[in-house]
C-alpha positions as CSV (number, residue, x, y, z in Angstrom):
1,M,18.6,-32.5,15.5
2,L,17.3,-29.0,16.1
3,Y,16.5,-29.7,19.7
4,E,19.8,-31.4,20.3
5,W,21.6,-28.5,18.7
6,H,19.8,-26.1,20.9
7,D,20.7,-28.0,24.1
8,I,24.4,-28.2,23.1
9,Y,24.7,-24.7,21.9
10,S,22.8,-23.2,24.9
11,K,25.2,-24.9,27.3
12,S,28.2,-23.6,25.4
13,I,26.7,-20.1,25.3
14,R,26.1,-20.3,29.1
15,L,29.7,-21.2,29.7
16,S,30.9,-18.3,27.5
17,F,28.5,-15.9,29.2
18,Q,29.7,-17.0,32.6
19,T,33.3,-16.1,31.7
20,A,32.2,-12.8,30.3
21,A,30.1,-12.1,33.4
22,N,33.1,-12.7,35.6
23,T,35.3,-10.4,33.5
24,L,32.6,-7.6,33.4
25,S,32.0,-7.9,37.2
26,F,35.7,-7.6,37.9
27,S,36.1,-4.6,35.6
28,G,33.0,-2.9,36.9
29,S,33.9,-3.5,40.5
30,L,37.4,-2.1,39.9
31,M,36.1,1.0,38.2
32,S,33.5,1.5,40.9
33,A,36.2,1.4,43.5
34,F,37.9,4.4,41.9
35,K,34.7,6.5,41.5
36,L,35.7,10.1,42.3
37,A,34.3,13.5,41.9
38,G,35.6,15.1,38.7
39,T,36.1,11.8,36.8
40,P,35.6,12.1,33.0
41,P,31.9,12.4,31.9
42,G,30.2,9.0,31.7
43,Y,32.9,7.2,33.7
44,N,30.6,6.4,36.6
45,E,27.7,5.5,34.4
46,F,30.0,3.1,32.4
47,A,31.1,1.4,35.6
48,D,27.4,0.9,36.6
49,S,26.6,-0.4,33.1
50,L,29.4,-3.0,33.4
51,L,28.0,-4.2,36.7
52,R,24.5,-4.4,35.3
53,S,25.7,-6.3,32.2
54,A,27.7,-8.7,34.4
55,H,24.5,-9.4,36.5
56,E,22.4,-10.1,33.4
57,M,25.1,-12.4,31.8
58,N,25.4,-14.2,35.1
59,E,21.6,-14.8,35.1
60,L,21.8,-16.0,31.6
61,S,24.6,-18.4,32.3
62,N,22.8,-20.1,35.1
63,D,20.0,-22.5,34.0
64,Q,17.9,-22.2,37.1
65,P,14.8,-24.4,37.6
66,S,11.5,-22.7,37.3
67,P,10.3,-21.1,40.6
68,G,6.7,-21.9,39.7
69,F,4.1,-19.5,41.0
70,A,5.9,-19.0,44.3
71,L,2.8,-17.4,45.8
72,W,3.0,-18.4,49.4
73,S,0.8,-15.8,51.0
74,T,-1.7,-13.0,50.4
75,R,-3.3,-10.2,52.4
76,I,-7.1,-10.3,53.1
77,N,-8.7,-7.8,55.4
78,G,-5.3,-6.6,56.4
79,Q,-4.2,-10.0,57.5
80,R,-1.5,-12.1,56.0
81,L,-2.9,-15.5,55.0
82,V,-1.0,-18.6,53.9
83,V,-1.7,-19.8,50.3
84,N,-1.5,-23.5,49.5
85,E,-1.1,-24.6,45.9
86,E,-3.1,-27.8,45.5
87,V,-3.4,-30.2,42.5
88,L,-7.1,-31.1,42.2
89,I,-6.8,-33.1,38.9
90,D,-3.7,-34.6,37.5
91,R,-3.7,-35.8,33.8
92,P,-0.9,-36.8,31.5
93,F,-0.7,-33.4,29.8
94,G,-2.2,-31.0,32.4
95,Q,-3.3,-30.3,35.9
96,L,-6.0,-28.3,37.6
97,L,-4.4,-26.1,40.3
98,H,-6.2,-24.5,43.2
99,F,-4.7,-21.6,45.2
100,K,-6.4,-22.2,48.5
101,C,-6.2,-19.4,51.1
102,E,-6.1,-20.7,54.7
103,T,-8.8,-18.7,56.4
104,G,-9.6,-20.9,59.4
105,D,-13.2,-22.2,59.9
106,R,-15.0,-19.5,58.0
107,P,-15.1,-20.2,54.2
108,R,-14.7,-17.2,52.0
109,N,-17.7,-16.1,50.0
110,V,-15.8,-15.0,46.8
111,P,-16.0,-15.6,43.1
112,K,-14.6,-18.9,41.8
113,I,-12.3,-18.0,38.9
114,L,-10.7,-20.5,36.5
115,I,-7.7,-19.0,34.6
116,V,-7.2,-21.1,31.4
117,A,-3.5,-20.8,30.6
118,P,-2.4,-20.8,26.9
119,I,0.2,-23.3,25.5
120,S,2.3,-20.7,23.7
121,G,5.9,-21.4,24.8
122,H,5.6,-20.4,28.5
123,K,4.5,-22.4,31.5
124,A,1.4,-21.2,33.4
125,S,3.6,-19.4,35.9
126,I,3.9,-16.6,33.3
127,L,0.5,-15.7,34.8
128,R,2.0,-15.2,38.3
129,D,1.0,-11.5,38.4
130,T,-2.5,-12.4,37.3
131,V,-3.0,-14.9,40.1
132,R,-1.4,-12.7,42.7
133,E,-3.7,-9.8,42.0
134,L,-6.9,-11.9,42.0
135,L,-6.1,-13.9,45.1
136,P,-7.4,-11.5,47.8
137,D,-10.9,-11.2,46.2
138,S,-11.3,-14.6,44.5
139,D,-11.0,-18.4,44.8
140,V,-8.5,-19.0,42.1
141,Y,-7.9,-22.1,39.9
142,V,-5.4,-22.4,37.0
143,T,-4.9,-24.9,34.3
144,Q,-1.2,-26.0,34.4
145,W,-0.2,-27.6,31.2
146,K,2.7,-30.0,31.4
147,D,5.9,-29.7,29.3
148,A,5.5,-32.2,26.4
149,R,9.2,-33.0,26.6
150,E,8.6,-34.5,30.0
151,V,5.6,-36.7,28.9
152,P,6.6,-40.2,27.8
153,V,5.5,-41.2,24.3
154,S,3.6,-44.1,25.9
155,K,1.1,-41.5,27.2
156,G,-0.1,-40.9,23.7
157,N,-0.6,-37.5,22.0
158,F,-2.4,-34.3,23.0
159,T,-4.6,-32.4,20.6
160,F,-6.8,-29.3,20.6
161,E,-9.8,-31.5,21.2
162,D,-8.0,-33.0,24.3
163,Y,-7.3,-29.4,25.5
164,M,-11.0,-28.6,25.3
165,H,-11.9,-31.9,27.0
166,Y,-9.5,-31.1,29.9
167,V,-11.1,-27.6,30.3
168,Q,-14.6,-29.0,30.3
169,D,-13.6,-31.5,33.0
170,F,-11.9,-28.8,35.1
171,I,-15.1,-26.7,34.9
172,Q,-17.2,-29.6,36.1
173,E,-14.8,-30.2,39.0
174,I,-15.1,-26.6,40.1
175,G,-18.9,-26.5,39.7
176,P,-21.6,-24.1,38.7
177,D,-21.2,-20.3,38.8
178,T,-17.5,-20.4,37.7
179,H,-16.0,-17.3,36.1
180,L,-13.5,-18.1,33.2
181,I,-10.6,-16.1,32.1
182,G,-8.9,-16.9,28.8
183,I,-5.6,-15.3,27.9
184,S,-4.0,-15.1,24.4
185,Q,-4.3,-18.5,22.7
186,S,-6.6,-19.9,25.4
187,T,-9.4,-17.5,24.5
188,V,-10.4,-19.7,21.6
189,P,-11.0,-22.9,23.6
190,V,-12.6,-20.9,26.4
191,L,-15.2,-19.4,24.0
192,A,-15.6,-22.8,22.3
193,V,-16.1,-24.8,25.6
194,T,-18.6,-22.2,26.8
195,S,-20.5,-22.5,23.6
196,L,-20.7,-26.3,24.0
197,L,-21.9,-26.1,27.6
198,A,-24.5,-23.5,26.6
199,A,-25.8,-25.7,23.7
200,R,-26.2,-28.6,26.1
201,K,-27.8,-26.3,28.8
202,D,-25.2,-27.7,31.2
203,P,-25.7,-26.5,34.8
204,C,-22.0,-25.8,34.9
205,Q,-22.2,-23.1,32.2
206,P,-19.8,-20.3,33.4
207,M,-21.3,-17.3,35.0
208,S,-18.9,-15.1,33.0
209,M,-16.0,-15.4,30.7
210,T,-13.2,-12.8,30.2
211,L,-11.3,-13.0,26.9
212,M,-8.0,-11.1,26.9
213,C,-5.7,-10.4,23.9
214,G,-6.8,-13.6,22.0
215,P,-7.0,-14.5,18.3
216,I,-10.7,-15.1,18.1
217,D,-10.5,-13.9,14.5
218,P,-6.9,-13.1,13.5
219,R,-8.0,-11.8,10.1
220,I,-9.1,-8.6,11.8
221,N,-6.2,-6.0,11.7
222,E,-3.9,-8.8,10.8
223,T,-0.5,-8.7,12.6
224,E,2.8,-10.0,11.4
225,V,2.5,-13.0,13.6
226,S,-0.7,-14.2,12.0
227,R,0.3,-13.1,8.5
228,L,3.6,-15.1,8.5
229,T,1.8,-18.1,10.0
230,R,-0.9,-18.0,7.3
231,Q,1.6,-17.4,4.5
232,R,4.0,-20.1,5.5
233,G,1.3,-22.7,5.6
234,M,0.9,-26.1,7.4
235,N,3.6,-28.0,5.4
236,W,6.3,-25.5,6.0
237,I,5.5,-25.2,9.7
238,K,5.4,-29.0,10.1
239,N,8.7,-29.5,8.3
240,N,10.6,-26.6,9.8
241,L,9.3,-26.0,13.3
242,V,8.4,-29.5,14.6
243,T,11.2,-31.5,16.1
244,Q,11.8,-34.5,18.3
245,V,12.6,-34.4,22.0
246,P,16.3,-35.5,22.6
247,S,17.1,-38.7,24.4
248,N,18.0,-37.0,27.7
249,Y,14.3,-36.1,28.5
250,A,11.4,-38.3,29.6
251,G,9.5,-37.5,26.4
252,R,12.4,-38.7,24.1
253,G,11.2,-39.2,20.6
254,R,8.0,-37.1,21.0
255,D,7.3,-34.6,18.2
256,V,7.0,-31.1,19.7
257,F,7.1,-27.5,18.9
258,P,9.8,-26.4,21.4
259,G,9.2,-23.5,23.7
260,F,12.5,-21.8,22.7
261,L,11.3,-21.7,19.1
262,Q,7.9,-20.3,20.1
263,S,9.5,-17.4,22.0
264,L,12.0,-16.7,19.2
265,G,9.2,-16.7,16.6
266,L,7.2,-14.1,18.6
267,S,10.3,-12.0,19.0
268,V,11.1,-12.0,15.3
269,A,7.5,-11.6,14.1
270,A,6.6,-9.0,16.7
271,P,9.8,-6.9,17.2
272,G,9.8,-4.5,20.1
273,N,8.8,-7.2,22.6
274,S,12.4,-7.9,23.5
275,D,15.7,-6.0,23.8
276,P,18.8,-8.0,22.6
277,M,19.6,-9.3,26.1
278,T,16.0,-10.5,26.7
279,L,16.0,-12.2,23.2
280,A,19.3,-13.9,24.1
281,K,17.7,-15.2,27.3
282,K,14.8,-16.6,25.4
283,V,16.9,-18.3,22.8
284,F,20.0,-19.5,24.7
285,G,19.0,-19.4,28.4
286,G,17.9,-23.0,28.6
287,Q,14.2,-23.9,29.0
288,G,13.7,-22.2,32.3
289,E,9.9,-21.6,32.3
290,K,9.5,-22.5,28.7
291,L,6.9,-25.1,27.7
292,D,7.2,-27.4,24.7
293,A,3.8,-28.1,22.9
294,D,2.9,-31.5,21.7
295,A,3.1,-31.4,17.9
296,P,-0.5,-32.6,17.2
297,Y,-1.9,-29.8,19.5
298,Y,0.3,-27.1,18.0
299,L,-0.5,-28.1,14.4
300,D,-4.3,-28.2,15.3
301,V,-4.0,-24.6,16.7
302,I,-2.2,-23.3,13.6
303,R,-4.7,-24.9,11.3
304,Q,-7.8,-23.9,13.1
305,Y,-6.7,-20.4,14.3
306,F,-4.7,-19.1,11.4
307,I,-5.3,-21.2,8.3
308,E,-9.0,-22.2,8.4
309,H,-10.3,-19.6,11.0
310,S,-12.7,-22.3,12.0
311,L,-14.3,-20.5,15.0
312,P,-15.3,-17.2,13.5
313,R,-16.4,-19.0,10.3
314,G,-18.6,-21.4,12.2
315,L,-16.6,-24.5,11.2
316,M,-15.2,-25.6,14.6
317,T,-16.4,-28.9,16.1
318,W,-15.6,-30.9,19.1
319,K,-16.2,-34.7,18.8
320,N,-18.8,-34.0,16.1
321,E,-20.6,-31.3,18.2
322,R,-20.7,-27.9,16.4
323,V,-19.2,-25.0,18.3
324,D,-21.8,-22.2,18.0
325,P,-21.1,-19.1,20.2
326,S,-24.6,-17.8,19.4
327,K,-25.9,-20.5,21.8
328,I,-24.5,-18.6,24.7
329,K,-27.3,-16.6,26.5
330,H,-26.5,-16.6,30.2
331,T,-22.7,-16.3,30.4
332,A,-21.6,-12.7,30.6
333,L,-18.8,-11.6,28.3
334,F,-15.9,-9.2,28.9
335,T,-13.2,-8.6,26.3
336,V,-9.9,-6.9,26.9
337,E,-7.4,-5.6,24.3
338,G,-4.3,-3.5,24.2
339,S,-3.9,-0.6,21.8
340,A,-0.2,-1.4,21.3
341,D,-0.6,-5.2,21.0
342,N,1.4,-6.3,17.9
343,I,0.7,-10.0,18.5
344,T,-3.1,-9.9,18.8
345,A,-4.3,-6.6,17.4
346,P,-7.4,-4.7,18.7
347,G,-10.5,-6.1,17.1
348,Q,-9.4,-9.7,17.1
349,T,-10.7,-10.4,20.6
350,S,-13.7,-8.0,20.7
351,V,-15.2,-9.7,17.7
352,A,-16.4,-12.3,20.2
353,H,-19.3,-9.9,21.0
354,K,-20.5,-10.3,17.4
355,L,-20.2,-14.0,17.5
356,C,-22.0,-14.2,20.9
357,S,-25.1,-12.5,19.5
358,Q,-27.6,-13.8,22.1
359,I,-25.9,-12.5,25.2
360,P,-28.0,-9.6,26.6
361,G,-26.6,-6.1,26.5
362,N,-26.4,-5.8,30.3
363,L,-24.0,-8.8,30.4
364,R,-21.3,-7.3,28.1
365,R,-18.3,-5.1,28.5
366,H,-15.2,-4.2,26.5
367,H,-12.0,-2.5,27.6
368,L,-9.3,-1.2,25.4
369,E,-6.1,-0.5,27.5
370,V,-4.3,2.5,25.9
371,G,-0.6,1.9,25.4
372,A,-0.6,-1.7,26.5
373,G,1.1,-4.5,24.6
374,H,0.3,-8.2,24.6
375,Y,2.0,-9.2,27.9
376,D,1.0,-5.9,29.6
377,L,-2.6,-7.0,29.8
378,F,-2.0,-9.7,32.3
379,S,1.2,-8.6,34.1
380,G,2.9,-5.4,35.2
381,K,1.5,-1.9,35.8
382,H,-1.4,-2.0,33.3
383,W,-2.7,-5.2,34.9
384,D,-2.1,-4.1,38.5
385,N,-3.4,-0.6,38.2
386,K,-6.4,-1.0,35.9
387,I,-7.3,-4.2,34.2
388,S,-7.5,-6.5,37.3
389,S,-9.9,-4.1,39.0
390,E,-12.0,-3.9,35.8
391,I,-12.3,-7.7,35.7
392,K,-13.1,-8.0,39.4
393,D,-15.8,-5.3,39.2
394,F,-17.3,-6.9,36.1
395,I,-17.5,-10.3,37.9
396,R,-19.3,-8.8,40.9
397,K,-21.8,-6.8,38.9
398,V,-22.6,-9.9,36.8
399,A,-23.2,-11.9,40.1
400,A,-25.4,-9.1,41.3
401,T,-27.7,-9.6,38.3
402,R,-28.3,-13.2,39.7
403,G,-28.8,-12.0,43.2
404,I,-25.4,-13.2,44.3
405,S,-23.4,-11.0,46.7
406,Y,-19.8,-11.8,47.6
407,D,-17.6,-10.6,50.5
408,P,-16.7,-6.9,50.2
409,P,-13.8,-6.3,47.8
410,Q,-10.4,-5.6,49.1
411,A,-10.0,-2.4,47.2
412,E,-12.4,0.2,45.6
413,T,-12.6,0.0,41.8
414,S,-13.6,2.5,39.2
415,V,-15.0,1.5,35.8
416,K,-15.0,3.3,32.5
417,M,-17.2,1.8,29.8
418,Q,-16.6,1.7,26.0
419,R,-19.1,1.3,23.2
420,I,-18.9,-1.9,21.1
421,D,-20.1,-1.7,17.5
422,G,-22.9,0.7,18.5
423,M,-24.2,-1.6,21.3
424,K,-25.4,0.1,24.4
425,P,-22.7,0.1,27.1
426,A,-23.7,-2.0,30.0
427,L,-22.8,-2.5,33.7
428,V,-21.7,1.1,34.1
429,A,-20.3,1.7,37.6
């Protein structure tokens, strides 16, 4: 019933907002037409405000389809090159995407990067800025998880173990010397999968993994998000947040944790992420680029991440294989955190260095981005101006330790090291 209520209510809200948008637009346009020097203080600003509000309400009233990544070209060596988005693997609950740059006969000698997207209410296209900035210097792959509301019940369920299985298969498809990037929730399976590959001495062990703003151990500097999740417990979450997909979708009858609830939960638990209009967009603006999580997967994540803390406590397994990060010896580790992150606080991700105790000091780096919140770490000015170049520089320096040299980077990068728990800083530029 909750999902059906949301569908009905969001449609009625959109209709009301469309009416309001038309009224505001007319009023603002009328006032703008009479803008004169000497008008009362604030008159012109109020007219502009009405027009802006009309624009936002008009956006909210239109349930537009997701534009996807919409990355059709990039610039390499000063030339504009076409980017083709290819589906390399297609599974019931996810795909492996490849952003292939058309460079003619000469293949590019650049790092292979697999970005493992989280399933946290948003489609993988929330990483549009991440992919865009990496494209000129890298061969980029992305896990694109499918919206559970569009997957027929006949396809079965999707669990956390399935997620890890998909990631392992995707890595095998890309091949040796892949560089992994895990963001937010996906940092846990990225670290877990790398641990499994290391324990097996698999030739496709990643060359490096970058873990960004992820709850490797949410007990450290516990945030409101993890505290509320832990306190509510599994039964409350299952009874109150899991709902069935309505009959007007392909996945009708499937138990899911809806994307609109995930976004609302983050907005309530971590205030400051959204102004009122943004929050309204999240709750009532239709699904847009939202992603429903299959209930078995979502409940697995809650249990293992926030209730049992299975990875940092050494309790995580995959198909009876123990996940042991101390088995990782050859994969380099870069952790990235934001000082203003109120979803995954500083310390929760960098604890991976302690868990990965066998990685040599010259294959480690940590970066704390001052003033950055959760979403700032992979999009916007913090990502564009600093973090992306840090990651690209790290990847190239790690490759150099193996005698691998890539094509020259498209831009110069500067690196500032930070000390981690008394460990000697490594890979200093």
